[in-house]
Backbone as CSV, one residue per row, in Angstrom:
resi,resn,N_x,N_y,N_z,CA_x,CA_y,CA_z,C_x,C_y,C_z
1,MET,66.656,47.003,115.940,65.899,47.956,116.720,65.038,48.801,115.770
2,SER,63.771,48.918,116.085,62.843,49.677,115.239,63.054,51.176,115.397
3,GLU,62.846,51.872,114.305,62.849,53.328,114.326,61.500,53.801,113.820
4,TYR,61.114,54.976,114.241,59.783,55.496,113.960,59.859,56.924,113.461
5,LEU,58.887,57.287,112.617,58.643,58.681,112.291,57.488,59.124,113.169
6,TYR,57.509,60.384,113.565,56.399,60.907,114.350,56.003,62.290,113.845
7,VAL,54.747,62.625,114.097,54.193,63.925,113.741,53.493,64.448,114.992
8,CYS,53.833,65.646,115.413,53.198,66.284,116.573,52.465,67.535,116.122
9,HIS,51.284,67.729,116.671,50.471,68.911,116.388,50.297,69.671,117.703
10,PHE,50.711,70.928,117.722,50.669,71.735,118.935,49.551,72.771,118.886
11,SER,49.173,73.259,120.054,48.030,74.173,120.175,48.230,75.500,119.442
12,ASN,49.456,75.863,119.120,49.704,77.094,118.355,49.679,76.844,116.845
13,GLY,49.333,75.599,116.450,49.238,75.253,115.034,50.511,74.682,114.437
14,HIS,51.603,74.722,115.170,52.859,74.198,114.648,52.820,72.678,114.556
15,ILE,53.521,72.182,113.548,53.704,70.752,113.346,55.195,70.457,113.517
16,LYS,55.501,69.431,114.307,56.892,68.982,114.492,56.971,67.557,113.974
17,VAL,57.939,67.284,113.115,58.153,65.930,112.610,59.547,65.477,113.015
18,GLY,59.720,64.173,113.096,61.038,63.666,113.438,61.098,62.160,113.392
19,ARG,62.235,61.637,113.860,62.518,60.201,113.859,63.126,59.846,115.193
20,SER,62.767,58.675,115.705,63.295,58.268,117.000,63.132,56.760,117.186
21,ILE,63.983,56.185,118.036,63.804,54.788,118.434,62.858,54.709,119.632
22,SER,62.626,55.856,120.261,61.728,55.929,121.414,60.800,57.134,121.228
23,PRO,59.860,57.033,120.302,59.074,58.209,119.922,58.209,58.786,121.059
24,LYS,57.663,57.958,121.916,56.809,58.488,122.987,57.603,59.374,123.933
25,SER,58.811,58.958,124.298,59.611,59.806,125.186,60.106,61.052,124.456
26,ARG,60.396,60.918,123.178,60.838,62.083,122.391,59.714,63.108,122.271
27,ILE,58.513,62.625,121.995,57.350,63.509,121.897,57.097,64.184,123.244
28,ALA,57.214,63.431,124.325,57.026,64.001,125.664,58.040,65.113,125.932
29,SER,59.275,64.939,125.473,60.285,65.985,125.679,59.955,67.243,124.880
30,HIS,59.415,67.079,123.683,58.987,68.252,122.903,57.839,68.967,123.616
31,ALA,56.876,68.191,124.113,55.725,68.770,124.814,56.182,69.520,126.063
32,ASP,57.115,68.947,126.805,57.632,69.613,128.004,58.342,70.914,127.657
33,ARG,59.098,70.893,126.568,59.876,72.065,126.176,58.990,73.274,125.859
34,VAL,57.848,73.048,125.213,56.993,74.172,124.823,55.921,74.504,125.860
35,ALA,55.718,73.621,126.828,54.696,73.856,127.857,54.993,75.101,128.683
36,CYS,56.256,75.419,128.848,56.631,76.589,129.656,56.162,77.902,129.046
37,VAL,55.813,77.909,127.767,55.294,79.123,127.125,53.807,78.990,126.794
38,GLY,53.145,78.028,127.444,51.697,77.893,127.306,51.224,77.142,126.076
39,ILE,52.109,76.436,125.415,51.741,75.660,124.226,51.576,74.201,124.638
40,GLU,50.496,73.589,124.169,50.215,72.201,124.533,50.269,71.298,123.302
41,LEU,50.631,70.050,123.547,50.560,69.027,122.514,49.094,68.662,122.347
42,VAL,48.554,68.826,121.149,47.147,68.525,120.872,46.988,67.058,120.510
43,GLU,47.844,66.571,119.603,47.763,65.198,119.133,49.088,64.814,118.500
44,HIS,49.307,63.507,118.381,50.521,63.029,117.727,50.237,61.720,117.004
45,HIS,51.121,61.414,116.066,50.988,60.198,115.264,52.372,59.566,115.160
46,ILE,52.435,58.253,115.367,53.696,57.522,115.311,53.544,56.391,114.291
47,VAL,54.557,56.221,113.454,54.522,55.141,112.466,55.911,54.500,112.386
48,GLU,55.935,53.174,112.380,57.190,52.437,112.317,57.756,52.482,110.905
49,CYS,59.062,52.685,110.819,59.735,52.754,109.519,60.081,51.363,109.007
50,VAL,59.929,51.194,107.718,60.355,49.997,107.022,61.510,50.441,106.129
51,GLY,62.650,49.839,106.288,63.785,50.233,105.456,64.583,51.361,106.088
52,HIS,65.063,52.259,105.281,65.965,53.323,105.716,65.205,54.467,106.381
53,SER,65.247,54.502,107.697,64.500,55.525,108.435,65.076,56.920,108.213
54,ALA,66.383,57.035,108.052,66.982,58.354,107.830,66.495,58.951,106.510
55,SER,66.389,58.122,105.476,65.882,58.597,104.183,64.418,58.990,104.285
56,ALA,63.651,58.178,105.019,62.227,58.480,105.194,62.055,59.813,105.924
57,GLU,62.845,60.022,106.973,62.756,61.279,107.717,63.168,62.455,106.833
58,PHE,64.243,62.297,106.092,64.708,63.364,105.214,63.629,63.756,104.216
59,GLU,63.029,62.749,103.563,61.991,63.041,102.577,60.760,63.690,103.220
60,LEU,60.407,63.246,104.429,59.277,63.851,105.143,59.561,65.317,105.444
61,ILE,60.741,65.603,105.951,61.111,66.988,106.278,61.148,67.853,105.023
62,GLU,61.732,67.338,103.965,61.814,68.111,102.716,60.425,68.418,102.164
63,ARG,59.540,67.441,102.230,58.181,67.656,101.719,57.423,68.660,102.587
64,CYS,57.594,68.567,103.896,56.972,69.540,104.800,57.483,70.947,104.503
65,ALA,58.779,71.050,104.233,59.374,72.353,103.904,58.771,72.936,102.635
66,GLU,58.463,72.082,101.662,57.846,72.542,100.409,56.408,72.997,100.624
67,LEU,55.692,72.334,101.523,54.265,72.600,101.713,53.963,73.696,102.726
68,CYS,54.871,73.966,103.626,54.577,74.869,104.739,54.582,76.344,104.322
69,THR,53.997,77.157,105.193,54.067,78.607,104.997,55.285,79.187,105.693
70,LYS,55.782,78.476,106.736,56.966,78.934,107.454,57.643,77.740,108.113
71,ARG,58.981,77.731,108.012,59.782,76.682,108.650,60.544,77.291,109.809
72,ASN,60.423,76.673,110.975,61.127,77.126,112.169,62.143,76.053,112.551
73,MET,63.398,76.453,112.592,64.474,75.484,112.797,64.355,74.447,111.690
74,SER,64.716,73.219,111.923,64.703,72.310,110.777,63.472,71.417,110.704
75,GLU,62.815,71.161,111.833,61.725,70.185,111.837,60.405,70.726,112.385
76,TRP,60.291,72.029,112.538,59.066,72.660,113.039,58.466,73.495,111.907
77,PHE,57.164,73.321,111.671,56.537,73.947,110.506,55.222,74.613,110.868
78,GLU,54.893,75.645,110.109,53.600,76.329,110.216,52.880,76.185,108.878
79,GLY,51.543,76.228,108.942,50.738,76.212,107.721,50.547,74.837,107.112
80,LEU,50.671,73.792,107.903,50.459,72.430,107.409,49.199,71.840,108.024
81,GLU,48.586,70.910,107.316,47.429,70.179,107.819,47.925,68.911,108.508
82,TYR,47.565,68.733,109.776,48.044,67.606,110.561,47.743,66.260,109.893
83,ILE,46.499,66.043,109.489,46.115,64.760,108.887,46.924,64.491,107.614
84,GLU,47.097,65.509,106.821,47.859,65.378,105.580,49.307,64.973,105.860
85,ILE,49.903,65.544,106.901,51.293,65.217,107.233,51.391,63.819,107.843
86,CYS,50.370,63.405,108.579,50.338,62.025,109.087,50.306,61.032,107.931
87,GLU,49.485,61.314,106.931,49.418,60.445,105.751,50.762,60.415,105.028
88,LEU,51.391,61.565,104.936,52.702,61.651,104.286,53.739,60.858,105.078
89,ALA,53.708,60.952,106.404,54.645,60.200,107.246,54.457,58.696,107.041
90,GLU,53.211,58.267,106.925,52.946,56.846,106.686,53.527,56.405,105.344
91,GLN,53.361,57.233,104.326,53.912,56.906,103.004,55.432,56.810,103.059
92,LYS,56.055,57.795,103.669,57.519,57.822,103.722,58.059,56.682,104.566
93,ALA,57.405,56.370,105.679,57.868,55.302,106.568,57.698,53.923,105.953
94,SER,56.760,53.790,105.023,56.493,52.479,104.416,57.656,51.981,103.569
95,GLY,58.495,52.892,103.120,59.618,52.505,102.280,59.231,52.253,100.841
96,VAL,57.954,52.100,100.585,57.469,51.809,99.243,57.505,53.056,98.375
97,PHE,57.346,54.210,98.976,57.177,55.441,98.222,58.429,56.306,98.191
98,LEU,59.588,55.721,98.368,60.817,56.499,98.394,61.409,56.719,97.004
99,HIS,60.643,56.419,95.967,61.093,56.619,94.590,60.313,57.778,93.966
100,LYS,60.775,58.235,92.840,60.123,59.377,92.188,59.455,59.003,90.874
101,SER,59.277,57.711,90.604,58.613,57.343,89.360,57.119,57.657,89.462
102,ARG,56.481,57.749,88.330,55.069,58.110,88.254,54.209,56.948,88.727
103,HIS,53.299,57.204,89.627,52.387,56.199,90.168,51.181,56.073,89.240
104,SER,50.550,54.913,89.241,49.376,54.719,88.377,48.232,55.671,88.750
105,ASP,48.218,56.182,89.967,47.182,57.134,90.361,47.317,58.480,89.651
106,SER,48.460,58.738,89.039,48.638,59.996,88.306,47.613,60.119,87.185
107,GLU,47.389,59.026,86.469,46.379,59.024,85.399,44.986,59.271,85.984
108,LEU,44.727,58.692,87.131,43.448,58.886,87.804,43.249,60.354,88.190
109,ILE,44.292,61.003,88.669,44.226,62.431,89.019,43.853,63.240,87.782
110,ASP,44.440,62.886,86.636,44.084,63.569,85.389,42.607,63.374,85.056
111,LYS,42.112,62.146,85.210,40.701,61.865,84.910,39.750,62.584,85.865
112,LEU,40.226,62.864,87.057,39.413,63.588,88.040,39.431,65.104,87.813
113,GLY,40.201,65.559,86.841,40.226,66.985,86.526,41.565,67.652,86.720
114,GLY,42.572,66.902,87.124,43.905,67.459,87.284,44.245,67.800,88.726
115,THR,45.472,68.214,88.912,46.007,68.484,90.236,45.199,69.521,91.006
116,ALA,44.930,70.658,90.391,44.212,71.733,91.084,42.797,71.315,91.468
117,GLU,42.112,70.601,90.580,40.741,70.170,90.859,40.699,69.139,91.992
118,VAL,41.607,68.185,91.974,41.648,67.180,93.040,42.012,67.850,94.367
119,ALA,42.908,68.812,94.340,43.247,69.558,95.562,42.014,70.287,96.103
120,ARG,41.240,70.890,95.214,40.021,71.595,95.634,39.022,70.613,96.239
121,ILE,38.807,69.495,95.579,37.846,68.495,96.049,38.250,67.961,97.428
122,CYS,39.535,67.664,97.601,40.021,67.063,98.846,40.391,68.091,99.914
123,GLU,40.267,69.371,99.558,40.587,70.465,100.475,42.020,70.369,100.997
124,VAL,42.945,70.172,100.049,44.372,70.172,100.345,45.055,71.124,99.379
125,LYS,46.326,71.358,99.592,47.084,72.226,98.696,47.541,71.434,97.467
126,PRO,47.620,72.076,96.308,48.047,71.382,95.095,49.369,70.619,95.210
127,PRO,50.371,71.114,95.963,51.602,70.323,96.065,51.381,68.933,96.681
128,SER,50.368,68.818,97.525,50.064,67.500,98.101,49.592,66.542,97.021
129,VAL,48.739,67.034,96.126,48.239,66.192,95.041,49.383,65.860,94.084
130,SER,50.284,66.794,93.884,51.464,66.504,93.053,52.270,65.363,93.650
131,GLU,52.383,65.333,94.967,53.077,64.240,95.652,52.369,62.911,95.395
132,TRP,51.040,62.947,95.346,50.260,61.729,95.111,50.552,61.143,93.736
133,ARG,50.995,61.978,92.797,51.309,61.479,91.454,52.509,60.524,91.487
134,THR,53.378,60.662,92.476,54.521,59.745,92.606,54.340,58.748,93.741
135,ALA,53.615,59.145,94.790,53.463,58.280,95.965,52.162,57.494,95.968
136,GLY,51.209,57.919,95.165,49.891,57.299,95.176,48.934,58.099,96.053
137,ILE,47.666,58.023,95.749,46.649,58.724,96.533,46.485,57.982,97.860
138,PRO,46.557,58.701,98.988,46.377,58.036,100.285,45.032,57.297,100.326
139,PRO,44.995,56.126,100.949,43.782,55.301,100.946,42.508,56.031,101.386
140,ALA,42.576,56.832,102.422,41.374,57.536,102.887,40.886,58.541,101.843
141,ARG,41.809,59.224,101.182,41.426,60.182,100.134,40.833,59.444,98.930
142,LEU,41.425,58.303,98.601,40.924,57.522,97.474,39.493,57.053,97.739
143,MET,39.229,56.605,98.953,37.870,56.183,99.309,36.891,57.353,99.156
144,TYR,37.305,58.536,99.599,36.468,59.730,99.484,36.190,60.057,98.019
145,LEU,37.227,60.021,97.202,37.061,60.329,95.780,36.125,59.333,95.096
146,LYS,36.193,58.074,95.483,35.304,57.059,94.910,33.842,57.349,95.242
147,VAL,33.612,57.898,96.432,32.240,58.203,96.857,31.690,59.422,96.128
148,ILE,32.509,60.463,95.989,31.966,61.691,95.389,32.107,61.756,93.873
149,LYS,32.932,60.903,93.295,33.123,60.871,91.840,33.025,59.439,91.312
150,PRO,31.915,58.739,91.581,31.822,57.328,91.180,31.927,57.128,89.673
151,GLU,31.507,58.123,88.897,31.543,57.979,87.443,32.969,57.812,86.917
152,VAL,33.942,58.392,87.602,35.330,58.270,87.173,35.843,56.850,87.427
153,PHE,35.322,56.223,88.459,35.792,54.897,88.847,34.974,53.767,88.216
154,ALA,33.837,54.098,87.617,32.933,53.085,87.069,33.609,52.191,86.043
155,ASN,34.429,52.765,85.182,35.069,51.991,84.113,36.518,51.640,84.416
156,ARG,36.997,51.993,85.605,38.417,51.800,85.920,38.818,50.328,85.876
157,GLY,38.021,49.459,86.444,38.342,48.026,86.456,38.314,47.415,85.060
158,THR,37.351,47.835,84.229,37.254,47.276,82.881,38.358,47.770,81.978
159,GLU,38.833,49.028,82.212,39.933,49.554,81.411,41.210,48.764,81.683
160,LYS,41.459,48.427,82.973,42.653,47.676,83.312,42.585,46.264,82.745
161,ALA,41.390,45.673,82.760,41.225,44.315,82.243,41.459,44.275,80.736
162,ALA,41.041,45.327,80.032,41.179,45.374,78.574,42.623,45.632,78.146
163,ALA,43.402,46.236,79.020,44.780,46.607,78.669,45.727,45.441,78.581
């Protein structure tokens, strides 16, 4: 039976993350619960887990806790960017990024000016870029960086070939 991670974005700015075998009904129950106080579900993202879903959920929650400005209960957060958390959920659910070793993109982040500079360019918080050093730069962000900083990527293929 498949399990899924989900990310919900509510009209008050809160982000809710979780895991379920039936994510659409679970998301609907969250939306119903907060509707009585005038809060609406704005958008949601669902991703199927590969491997250990409990570990993926744990890592997603822990990372959200590190990045947020406020944690409400265990899985509700304030001060997070919805798209960024969706990308993080995809990484965690993939099972590929459940390790803490240094990713090859870490060197690329250094060449782009370091954690703070890449965070500024991508309009994210520095802890997100720090996560990319172990998980890899999300594909959409990498495409953006290639467009705005082509000079950094110009020699990347030849450097790998020479190594």
